[in-house]
C-alpha positions as CSV (number, residue, x, y, z in Angstrom):
1,M,-36.2,-18.9,-38.1
2,S,-33.8,-16.3,-36.7
3,A,-34.4,-14.6,-33.4
4,S,-34.9,-11.3,-35.3
5,A,-37.6,-12.6,-37.6
6,G,-41.0,-11.0,-37.3
7,P,-44.2,-12.7,-36.1
8,T,-45.2,-15.7,-38.2
9,T,-48.0,-18.2,-38.2
10,P,-46.7,-21.3,-36.3
11,P,-48.0,-24.8,-36.8
12,A,-51.6,-25.5,-36.1
13,F,-52.7,-26.0,-32.5
14,S,-55.8,-27.8,-31.4
15,P,-57.4,-25.6,-28.6
16,T,-58.8,-28.7,-27.0
17,G,-55.2,-30.0,-26.5
18,T,-56.0,-33.2,-28.4
19,Y,-52.7,-34.7,-29.4
20,V,-52.1,-37.3,-32.1
21,P,-48.9,-39.2,-31.5
22,G,-46.1,-38.7,-34.1
23,E,-43.3,-36.4,-35.0
24,P,-41.8,-34.4,-33.5
25,W,-42.6,-36.4,-30.3
26,S,-41.2,-39.8,-29.3
27,S,-43.4,-42.8,-30.0
28,G,-44.2,-43.2,-26.3
29,V,-45.9,-39.8,-25.9
30,R,-49.7,-39.8,-25.5
31,R,-52.3,-37.3,-24.2
32,G,-54.8,-38.7,-21.8
33,P,-58.5,-37.8,-21.5
34,D,-57.7,-35.1,-18.9
35,G,-55.2,-33.5,-21.2
36,A,-52.0,-34.6,-19.4
37,L,-49.1,-35.9,-21.5
38,T,-47.7,-39.3,-20.6
39,V,-44.4,-40.7,-21.8
40,A,-44.0,-44.5,-21.9
41,G,-46.9,-44.6,-19.5
42,V,-45.6,-42.1,-17.1
43,D,-47.8,-39.0,-16.3
44,V,-45.6,-35.9,-16.7
45,R,-47.4,-34.3,-13.7
46,E,-46.2,-37.1,-11.5
47,L,-42.7,-36.9,-13.0
48,A,-42.6,-33.1,-12.3
49,V,-43.6,-33.7,-8.6
50,A,-41.0,-36.5,-8.2
51,Q,-38.1,-34.9,-10.1
52,G,-38.9,-31.2,-10.3
53,T,-38.6,-29.0,-13.4
54,P,-36.9,-28.4,-15.7
55,A,-36.1,-32.0,-16.5
56,Y,-35.0,-33.8,-19.6
57,V,-37.2,-36.8,-20.2
58,L,-35.8,-39.7,-22.3
59,D,-38.0,-42.4,-23.8
60,E,-35.8,-45.5,-23.6
61,A,-37.8,-47.7,-25.9
62,D,-38.0,-45.0,-28.6
63,L,-34.2,-44.4,-28.5
64,R,-33.5,-48.1,-28.7
65,E,-35.8,-48.6,-31.6
66,R,-34.2,-45.7,-33.6
67,A,-30.8,-47.3,-33.0
68,R,-32.1,-50.6,-34.3
69,S,-33.7,-49.0,-37.3
70,Y,-30.5,-47.4,-38.4
71,R,-28.5,-50.5,-37.9
72,R,-30.9,-52.8,-39.7
73,A,-31.6,-50.3,-42.6
74,F,-27.9,-49.8,-43.3
75,E,-26.9,-53.4,-42.8
76,A,-29.6,-54.6,-45.2
77,A,-29.0,-51.9,-47.9
78,F,-25.2,-52.4,-47.9
79,A,-25.5,-56.2,-47.9
80,E,-27.4,-55.9,-51.1
81,V,-24.5,-54.2,-52.8
82,G,-21.9,-56.5,-51.2
83,A,-20.5,-54.2,-48.6
84,G,-20.3,-54.4,-44.8
85,V,-21.2,-51.4,-42.5
86,D,-20.8,-50.4,-38.9
87,V,-23.1,-47.9,-37.2
88,Y,-21.5,-45.6,-34.6
89,Y,-23.6,-43.6,-32.2
90,A,-22.3,-40.0,-32.2
91,G,-22.0,-39.4,-28.5
92,K,-21.7,-35.6,-28.8
93,A,-25.5,-35.5,-29.3
94,F,-25.9,-36.8,-25.8
95,L,-23.9,-39.4,-23.9
96,S,-24.3,-41.0,-20.5
97,V,-23.3,-44.4,-19.2
98,A,-26.8,-45.8,-19.6
99,V,-27.2,-44.4,-23.2
100,A,-23.8,-45.8,-24.2
101,R,-24.9,-49.2,-22.8
102,W,-28.3,-49.0,-24.6
103,V,-26.9,-48.3,-28.0
104,H,-24.1,-50.8,-27.7
105,A,-26.7,-53.5,-26.7
106,E,-28.5,-52.6,-29.9
107,G,-25.5,-53.4,-32.0
108,L,-24.0,-49.9,-32.4
109,R,-20.5,-48.7,-31.7
110,V,-19.8,-45.4,-30.0
111,D,-18.1,-42.3,-31.5
112,T,-16.5,-39.9,-29.1
113,A,-15.2,-36.4,-29.6
114,T,-13.2,-35.7,-26.4
115,G,-11.5,-37.5,-23.6
116,G,-14.5,-37.0,-21.4
117,E,-16.8,-38.7,-23.9
118,L,-14.3,-41.5,-24.2
119,A,-14.3,-41.9,-20.4
120,V,-18.1,-42.2,-20.4
121,A,-18.0,-44.9,-23.1
122,L,-15.3,-46.8,-21.3
123,R,-17.2,-46.5,-17.9
124,A,-20.2,-48.0,-19.7
125,G,-18.2,-51.1,-20.6
126,V,-18.1,-50.4,-24.4
127,P,-15.0,-52.4,-25.6
128,G,-12.2,-50.2,-26.8
129,E,-12.3,-51.7,-30.3
130,H,-15.9,-50.5,-30.7
131,I,-15.0,-46.8,-29.9
132,G,-13.8,-44.1,-32.2
133,L,-12.1,-40.9,-31.1
134,H,-12.6,-37.6,-33.0
135,G,-11.5,-34.1,-32.3
136,N,-9.7,-31.3,-34.2
137,N,-7.3,-30.5,-31.3
138,K,-6.8,-33.7,-29.3
139,S,-4.4,-33.4,-26.3
140,D,-1.5,-35.7,-25.9
141,A,-3.3,-37.2,-22.9
142,E,-6.5,-37.9,-25.0
143,I,-4.4,-39.6,-27.6
144,A,-2.5,-41.7,-25.0
145,R,-5.7,-42.7,-23.3
146,A,-7.3,-43.8,-26.6
147,L,-4.3,-45.9,-27.4
148,D,-4.2,-47.4,-24.0
149,A,-7.9,-48.3,-24.2
150,G,-7.3,-50.0,-27.6
151,V,-9.8,-47.8,-29.5
152,G,-10.8,-49.1,-32.8
153,R,-9.9,-45.9,-34.6
154,I,-8.5,-42.4,-34.1
155,I,-9.8,-39.9,-36.7
156,V,-6.9,-37.7,-37.5
157,D,-7.8,-34.1,-38.2
158,S,-4.5,-32.5,-39.3
159,L,-1.0,-33.1,-40.6
160,V,0.6,-32.4,-37.3
161,E,-1.7,-34.9,-35.6
162,V,-0.3,-37.7,-37.8
163,E,3.1,-37.1,-36.2
164,R,1.7,-36.8,-32.7
165,V,-0.3,-40.1,-32.9
166,A,2.7,-41.8,-34.5
167,A,5.0,-40.6,-31.7
168,A,2.5,-41.8,-29.0
169,S,2.1,-45.2,-30.7
170,R,5.9,-45.6,-31.1
171,A,6.3,-44.8,-27.3
172,R,4.1,-47.8,-26.5
173,G,5.8,-50.2,-28.8
174,G,2.7,-52.2,-29.6
175,A,0.6,-52.7,-32.6
176,P,0.3,-49.8,-35.0
177,A,-2.4,-47.3,-34.1
178,P,-5.5,-47.6,-36.4
179,V,-6.2,-44.2,-37.9
180,M,-8.6,-42.6,-40.3
181,I,-8.0,-39.3,-42.1
182,R,-10.9,-36.8,-41.9
183,V,-11.3,-35.0,-45.2
184,T,-13.4,-32.0,-46.2
185,T,-15.1,-32.7,-49.5
186,G,-16.4,-29.2,-50.3
187,V,-20.0,-30.4,-50.0
188,H,-22.0,-27.9,-48.0
189,A,-24.9,-29.3,-46.0
190,G,-26.7,-28.7,-42.8
191,G,-29.3,-26.4,-41.3
192,H,-26.9,-23.6,-40.3
193,E,-23.4,-22.3,-41.2
194,Y,-22.1,-23.4,-37.8
195,I,-23.1,-27.0,-38.4
196,S,-22.0,-27.4,-42.0
197,T,-18.7,-29.0,-41.6
198,A,-17.4,-30.0,-45.1
199,H,-16.6,-26.6,-46.7
200,E,-13.0,-25.6,-46.7
201,D,-13.1,-22.5,-44.6
202,Q,-13.6,-24.1,-41.2
203,K,-11.6,-26.0,-38.6
204,F,-12.4,-29.6,-39.4
205,G,-10.5,-32.0,-41.6
206,L,-8.1,-31.8,-44.5
207,S,-9.2,-30.5,-47.8
208,L,-9.5,-32.5,-51.1
209,A,-8.7,-29.3,-53.0
210,T,-5.2,-28.9,-54.4
211,G,-3.2,-25.8,-53.8
212,G,-1.8,-25.3,-57.3
213,H,1.4,-26.5,-59.1
214,V,5.0,-27.2,-58.0
215,A,8.1,-27.3,-60.1
216,T,10.0,-30.6,-60.4
217,G,13.0,-31.8,-62.3
218,T,10.6,-33.1,-65.0
219,G,8.4,-30.1,-65.2
220,A,5.3,-28.8,-63.3
221,Q,3.1,-31.3,-61.4
222,T,-0.1,-30.7,-59.5
223,E,0.5,-30.2,-55.8
224,D,-1.0,-32.9,-53.6
225,S,-4.1,-31.9,-51.6
226,P,-3.8,-31.7,-47.8
227,A,-5.9,-34.9,-47.7
228,M,-3.6,-36.8,-50.0
229,T,-0.5,-35.5,-48.2
230,A,-1.9,-36.8,-44.9
231,L,-2.7,-40.2,-46.3
232,L,0.8,-40.5,-47.7
233,A,2.2,-39.4,-44.4
234,V,0.3,-42.2,-42.5
235,L,1.5,-44.8,-44.9
236,A,5.1,-43.7,-44.3
237,H,4.8,-44.4,-40.6
238,P,5.1,-48.0,-39.5
239,E,3.6,-47.0,-36.1
240,L,0.3,-46.2,-37.9
241,E,-2.3,-48.4,-39.6
242,L,-4.2,-46.5,-42.3
243,L,-7.7,-47.8,-41.6
244,G,-9.7,-45.5,-43.8
245,I,-11.0,-42.1,-44.9
246,H,-13.6,-40.1,-43.0
247,S,-16.1,-37.5,-44.2
248,H,-18.7,-35.6,-42.3
249,I,-20.6,-32.9,-44.3
250,G,-22.9,-31.3,-41.6
251,S,-25.8,-31.7,-39.3
252,Q,-29.6,-31.7,-39.5
253,I,-29.5,-32.7,-43.2
254,L,-32.8,-33.4,-44.9
255,D,-31.6,-33.8,-48.5
256,P,-29.8,-37.1,-49.0
257,S,-28.0,-36.0,-52.2
258,G,-25.2,-34.4,-50.3
259,F,-24.2,-37.7,-48.8
260,E,-24.0,-39.3,-52.2
261,V,-21.8,-36.5,-53.7
262,A,-19.5,-36.5,-50.7
263,A,-19.2,-40.3,-50.9
264,R,-18.2,-40.2,-54.5
265,K,-15.4,-37.7,-53.7
266,V,-14.1,-39.9,-50.9
267,L,-14.1,-43.0,-53.1
268,E,-12.3,-41.0,-55.8
269,L,-9.6,-40.1,-53.3
270,R,-9.3,-43.7,-52.2
271,A,-8.9,-44.8,-55.8
272,A,-6.3,-42.1,-56.5
273,L,-4.3,-43.3,-53.4
274,A,-4.4,-46.9,-54.6
275,Q,-3.3,-45.9,-58.1
276,R,-0.3,-44.1,-56.6
277,T,0.7,-46.4,-53.9
278,G,-1.0,-49.8,-54.5
279,F,-2.7,-49.5,-51.1
280,L,-6.5,-49.5,-51.1
281,V,-7.8,-48.3,-47.7
282,P,-10.2,-50.8,-46.3
283,E,-12.8,-48.5,-44.7
284,V,-14.7,-45.3,-45.5
285,D,-16.8,-43.4,-43.0
286,L,-19.6,-41.3,-44.3
287,G,-20.3,-39.4,-41.1
288,G,-23.8,-38.5,-39.7
289,G,-26.0,-35.5,-39.8
290,Y,-29.3,-37.2,-40.6
291,G,-32.1,-34.7,-40.0
292,I,-35.1,-35.0,-37.7
293,A,-38.5,-33.3,-37.3
294,Y,-38.5,-30.5,-34.8
295,L,-42.0,-29.1,-35.7
296,P,-45.3,-30.7,-36.5
297,G,-45.5,-31.3,-40.3
298,E,-41.8,-31.7,-40.7
299,V,-40.6,-35.1,-42.0
300,A,-37.3,-36.7,-40.8
301,L,-35.0,-38.6,-43.1
302,D,-36.1,-42.2,-43.3
303,P,-33.3,-44.6,-42.4
304,D,-34.4,-47.2,-45.1
305,R,-34.6,-44.6,-47.8
306,I,-31.2,-42.9,-47.0
307,A,-29.5,-46.3,-46.6
308,K,-30.7,-47.6,-50.0
309,D,-29.9,-44.3,-51.8
310,V,-26.4,-44.1,-50.4
311,A,-25.7,-47.8,-50.9
312,A,-26.7,-47.6,-54.5
313,S,-24.6,-44.5,-55.0
314,V,-21.4,-45.9,-53.5
315,A,-21.8,-49.2,-55.5
316,A,-22.2,-47.2,-58.7
317,S,-19.2,-45.0,-57.9
318,S,-17.0,-48.0,-57.0
319,A,-17.9,-49.7,-60.2
320,D,-17.1,-46.5,-62.2
321,L,-13.7,-46.3,-60.5
322,G,-12.9,-50.0,-60.9
323,T,-12.3,-50.5,-57.2
324,P,-13.9,-53.0,-54.8
325,L,-16.2,-51.6,-52.2
326,P,-14.7,-50.8,-48.8
327,R,-16.3,-51.4,-45.5
328,F,-18.4,-48.4,-44.6
329,S,-19.5,-46.8,-41.4
330,I,-21.9,-44.0,-40.4
331,E,-22.4,-41.9,-37.3
332,P,-26.0,-41.0,-36.5
333,G,-26.5,-39.2,-33.1
334,R,-29.3,-36.6,-33.3
335,A,-31.4,-39.0,-35.4
336,I,-31.3,-41.6,-32.5
337,V,-31.6,-39.5,-29.4
338,G,-33.1,-36.2,-30.5
339,P,-36.8,-37.3,-31.0
340,A,-36.5,-39.7,-28.0
341,G,-36.3,-36.7,-25.6
342,L,-38.5,-33.8,-24.4
343,T,-37.9,-31.1,-21.8
344,L,-40.5,-30.5,-19.2
345,Y,-40.8,-27.0,-17.7
346,T,-43.0,-25.1,-15.3
347,V,-44.6,-21.8,-16.4
348,G,-43.9,-18.7,-14.4
349,T,-44.6,-15.2,-15.6
350,V,-47.0,-14.7,-18.5
351,K,-46.8,-11.3,-20.2
352,P,-48.7,-10.1,-23.2
353,V,-46.7,-7.7,-25.4
354,R,-47.9,-5.6,-28.3
355,V,-45.5,-5.7,-31.3
356,G,-45.6,-4.1,-34.7
357,G,-47.4,-5.8,-37.6
358,P,-45.5,-7.9,-40.1
359,D,-45.3,-5.0,-42.6
360,G,-45.0,-2.2,-40.1
361,E,-48.2,-0.6,-41.3
362,A,-49.7,2.2,-39.2
363,G,-52.2,1.0,-36.6
364,S,-51.3,-2.6,-37.1
365,T,-50.3,-4.5,-34.0
366,I,-50.0,-8.1,-32.9
367,V,-50.1,-9.2,-29.3
368,R,-47.5,-11.8,-28.5
369,T,-47.7,-13.6,-25.2
370,Y,-44.3,-14.1,-23.5
371,V,-44.5,-17.3,-21.5
372,S,-41.6,-17.6,-19.1
373,I,-40.4,-21.0,-17.9
374,D,-38.0,-22.2,-15.2
375,G,-35.2,-23.1,-17.6
376,G,-34.0,-21.5,-20.8
377,M,-30.8,-21.0,-22.7
378,S,-28.8,-22.8,-20.1
379,D,-30.6,-26.1,-20.9
380,N,-31.2,-25.5,-24.6
381,I,-28.8,-23.1,-26.2
382,R,-29.7,-24.0,-29.8
383,P,-32.4,-21.4,-30.4
384,A,-30.1,-18.6,-29.2
385,L,-27.0,-20.0,-31.0
386,Y,-28.6,-21.2,-34.3
387,G,-32.0,-19.7,-34.4
388,A,-33.3,-23.3,-34.1
389,D,-37.0,-23.9,-34.0
390,Y,-38.8,-26.1,-31.4
391,H,-42.4,-26.9,-30.6
392,A,-44.1,-26.7,-27.2
393,E,-47.4,-27.8,-25.9
394,L,-49.4,-27.4,-22.7
395,A,-48.7,-30.7,-20.9
396,N,-50.8,-30.9,-17.7
397,R,-54.4,-30.2,-18.7
398,L,-56.9,-29.6,-21.4
399,S,-58.0,-26.0,-22.4
400,D,-60.9,-24.7,-24.5
401,A,-59.4,-21.2,-24.5
402,E,-58.7,-19.6,-27.8
403,P,-55.0,-20.0,-28.8
404,V,-52.7,-17.1,-28.7
405,L,-49.4,-16.4,-30.4
406,A,-46.8,-17.1,-27.8
407,R,-43.0,-17.0,-27.3
408,V,-41.5,-19.4,-24.8
409,V,-38.6,-17.7,-23.0
410,G,-36.2,-18.6,-20.2
411,K,-35.3,-17.0,-16.9
412,H,-31.8,-15.9,-17.8
413,C,-30.6,-12.3,-18.0
414,E,-30.5,-12.2,-21.8
415,S,-33.1,-10.9,-24.2
416,G,-32.1,-13.7,-26.6
417,D,-33.0,-16.3,-24.0
418,I,-35.7,-17.9,-26.2
419,V,-36.6,-21.6,-26.2
420,V,-39.5,-21.5,-28.7
421,H,-39.7,-18.4,-31.0
422,D,-43.4,-18.7,-32.1
423,V,-46.0,-21.2,-31.1
424,L,-49.8,-21.2,-30.5
425,L,-50.7,-21.9,-26.9
426,P,-54.0,-21.8,-25.1
427,G,-54.9,-18.2,-24.1
428,D,-55.4,-19.2,-20.5
429,V,-51.8,-20.5,-20.1
430,R,-50.8,-19.5,-16.5
431,A,-48.2,-19.9,-13.8
432,G,-47.9,-23.4,-12.6
433,D,-48.8,-25.0,-15.9
434,L,-46.4,-27.5,-17.4
435,L,-45.0,-27.1,-20.9
436,A,-43.3,-29.9,-22.8
437,V,-40.8,-29.0,-25.6
438,A,-40.4,-31.8,-28.2
439,A,-37.3,-33.3,-29.7
440,T,-34.7,-32.0,-27.2
441,G,-32.9,-35.3,-26.7
442,A,-29.9,-34.1,-28.8
443,Y,-27.7,-31.2,-27.8
444,G,-29.8,-30.1,-24.9
445,R,-28.1,-31.6,-21.9
446,S,-24.8,-32.1,-23.9
447,M,-24.5,-28.3,-24.5
448,A,-26.0,-27.2,-21.2
449,S,-24.3,-24.6,-19.1
450,N,-24.5,-23.0,-15.6
451,Y,-25.1,-19.5,-17.0
452,N,-26.4,-17.3,-14.2
453,H,-25.3,-20.1,-11.8
454,V,-28.4,-22.2,-12.7
455,P,-27.9,-25.9,-11.9
456,R,-28.3,-28.2,-14.9
457,P,-31.5,-30.3,-15.1
458,P,-31.6,-34.1,-14.6
459,V,-32.0,-36.6,-17.3
460,V,-34.8,-39.0,-16.4
461,A,-35.4,-42.2,-18.4
462,V,-38.9,-43.5,-18.8
463,A,-39.8,-47.1,-19.8
464,D,-42.8,-49.3,-19.2
465,G,-44.5,-46.9,-16.8
466,G,-41.4,-46.5,-14.6
467,T,-38.7,-43.9,-14.3
468,R,-35.0,-43.8,-13.3
469,V,-32.5,-40.9,-13.1
470,L,-29.7,-41.3,-15.6
471,V,-28.0,-38.0,-14.7
472,R,-29.0,-36.4,-11.5
473,R,-30.0,-32.7,-11.1
474,E,-27.1,-30.4,-10.2
475,T,-27.5,-28.5,-7.0
476,E,-26.1,-25.2,-5.7
477,D,-23.8,-27.2,-3.5
478,D,-22.3,-28.7,-6.7
479,L,-21.7,-25.3,-8.1
480,L,-20.2,-24.0,-4.8
481,A,-18.0,-27.0,-4.5
482,L,-16.0,-25.9,-7.5
483,D,-15.5,-22.4,-6.1
484,Q,-12.3,-22.3,-4.1
485,G,-13.1,-19.0,-2.5
């Protein structure tokens, strides 16, 4: 739903506050007889007193189980077709030292997109060979650090980067740098234009589309695509090892067919390169983007289903092309950490506002209750950036008040500072109440800012009735320490 959309009917709300565990909440969320939410046995009221609000709350057991589910599902499905697979956790969704250790302990590798994410993975003790480095504009320092750390793969995003990685590898005089070429397949997928990453008119990767024809001594020939040109360039450099081809078609994808079409295109490129050079790249990465449930009633992609569908598709494509299956890899991030997290807020100002009816008819008005919280777009930018939808519930008590149409808004000096566009909340919601917003584990803290000089919230892990702070709350002293006056 966009920020400009008119009032709608949000998901059903039980005025008694009765909560049945399930999506979009983590598996550890329960509502007690007094109405308070608990996460992994921890009462959110106690957590709010101990840690303050806003706070990101991360259910460790839920996150670990989601990591295991993806690894087990893809290993089993690809083993059935005779292929190996590696699962990389996409650290851009949220990365901390503890989370990197958790996912690695569950058998996942770690995908990083910047030098900072690489630093976190290394600090966590993830071996270099189990780390990948992405990025459309890597600095020389980031490339050098990746090579020095012995990363298992550098995903090259442009022709000029082929030369830069080769030069850095040559300067070190060691083993060839393992690289993958990121390609754009033309498959458009994802919940918003900004997170659909495989169409040609965007910054990522090298297109599979050819640019036309070129004249040669023997007549006209089809010009190589940028993707093929990059693959050939890597093969021409002894300082580089062509490990594979990488594709990522978008984020928050709920239709698995896009993965299958994109995989076919990548396997066709692999076969074409082999026919031309005799070299069959050993690996193919199919990216991530597996969608989750953000609202009650939504259904996330099932790891078992998507794994079986994609495995069957790539097996059929490889058979059609007459090429053996490569080793595959995938990169779930949001699907692992998103549902494992919630954000806890304290309610401040509550303001009823009369707005026009859905059709603008004379005399028709709707009262929308604006519920202001102590966070906002600085800790969850996605509703303002993408029009993303979230679900909130009263978290500290029961209520028998009639529900009202509410909009949960932040404290920032922006009219677009909206966290939940439309939700039914008890009509007696008031200052001091706690609100919990579901499925904020991905892209909440990782995209957080200090807009209006608001310190970023802590990330608090909960497990077996206990808590520990993974990332501490920022303070005003932290902000002032950066200001050199």
